[in-house]
KOLZA-472783 format. One record per residue (C-alpha): residue in one letter; residue number from 1; x, y, z. Coordinates in pm, 1 decimal, decimal comma. Layout:
N
ATOM   residuo   num         px         py         pz
ATOM         a   NUM          X          Y          Z
...
This chain:
66
ATOM   residuo   num         px         py         pz
ATOM         m     1     3515,5      930,2     -710,2
ATOM         r     2     3337,1     1246,9     -819,8
ATOM         l     3     3002,8     1231,9     -992,5
ATOM         k     4     2943,7     1444,8    -1299,5
ATOM         g     5     2635,4     1600,0    -1454,6
ATOM         q     6     2356,1     1346,5    -1494,8
ATOM         d     7     2504,7     1107,9    -1236,7
ATOM         r     8     2501,2     1380,7     -973,4
ATOM         i     9     2139,4     1470,2    -1052,3
ATOM         r    10     2034,5     1103,5    -1048,5
ATOM         r    11     2204,1     1049,8     -711,0
ATOM         k    12     2034,8     1361,6     -566,3
ATOM         v    13     1693,8     1231,9     -676,1
ATOM         q    14     1765,9      891,2     -520,0
ATOM         v    15     1873,0     1046,3     -190,0
ATOM         e    16     1567,2     1272,6     -175,3
ATOM         a    17     1338,4      975,7     -247,9
ATOM         r    18     1501,1      777,3       34,3
ATOM         d    19     1466,9     1075,6      268,1
ATOM         l    20     1095,0     1105,2      191,6
ATOM         l    21     1048,6      730,4      237,5
ATOM         c    22     1216,0      749,1      578,2
ATOM         y    23     1005,2     1047,9      680,4
ATOM         w    24      675,6      886,9      580,9
ATOM         a    25      763,8      547,6      725,8
ATOM         v    26      871,6      686,0     1063,6
ATOM         r    27      640,3      983,9     1113,1
ATOM         e    28      327,9      871,8      928,4
ATOM         l    29      335,8      491,6      958,1
ATOM         g    30      502,7      470,8     1297,8
ATOM         i    31      785,5      237,2     1197,4
ATOM         s    32     1080,1      266,0     1433,8
ATOM         c    33     1407,4      410,3     1307,0
ATOM         t    34     1583,3       93,3     1418,2
ATOM         d    35     1351,3     -135,0     1219,8
ATOM         l    36     1367,6       87,8      914,1
ATOM         a    37     1746,9      104,6      936,3
ATOM         k    38     1763,8     -275,1      925,1
ATOM         q    39     1531,0     -290,2      623,8
ATOM         l    40     1719,9      -22,3      430,3
ATOM         e    41     2064,1     -140,3      544,2
ATOM         m    42     2138,2      198,4      698,1
ATOM         t    43     2249,1      305,1     1043,0
ATOM         q    44     1987,6      418,5     1291,2
ATOM         p    45     2134,0      772,0     1311,4
ATOM         g    46     2138,6      781,6      929,4
ATOM         v    47     1766,6      711,4      923,3
ATOM         g    48     1711,7      985,1     1181,2
ATOM         y    49     1893,9     1238,5      964,4
ATOM         a    50     1701,3     1118,1      658,0
ATOM         v    51     1370,8     1165,3      843,5
ATOM         n    52     1460,0     1527,9      918,5
ATOM         r    53     1565,8     1594,7      558,6
ATOM         g    54     1252,9     1419,6      430,1
ATOM         e    55     1030,5     1634,2      649,5
ATOM         k    56     1190,6     1947,1      506,9
ATOM         i    57     1143,4     1820,3      149,5
ATOM         a    58      779,9     1726,2      215,1
ATOM         k    59      698,8     2068,5      360,9
ATOM         e    60      870,6     2250,5       73,3
ATOM         q    61      680,9     2042,0     -182,1
ATOM         l    62      349,9     2099,1       -2,6
ATOM         f    63      386,8     2474,2      -37,9
ATOM         t    64      480,1     2434,8     -404,4
ATOM         y    65      139,9     2285,0     -481,5
ATOM         l    66      -75,1     2518,5     -270,1
């Protein structure tokens, strides 16, 4: 199923929010990827990828506001 217009934008925002959550939870709060994966009903490698994407988003946003 292909998403169109607003649905695609909404899904992108949701994914970016999850990525940032994973980044902050793992890197800043020290929650393990395994524990976070269980809480979010994701795979452990999926959380690892989300952490990396979240870090990139956080750094890009930081420079936007400086």
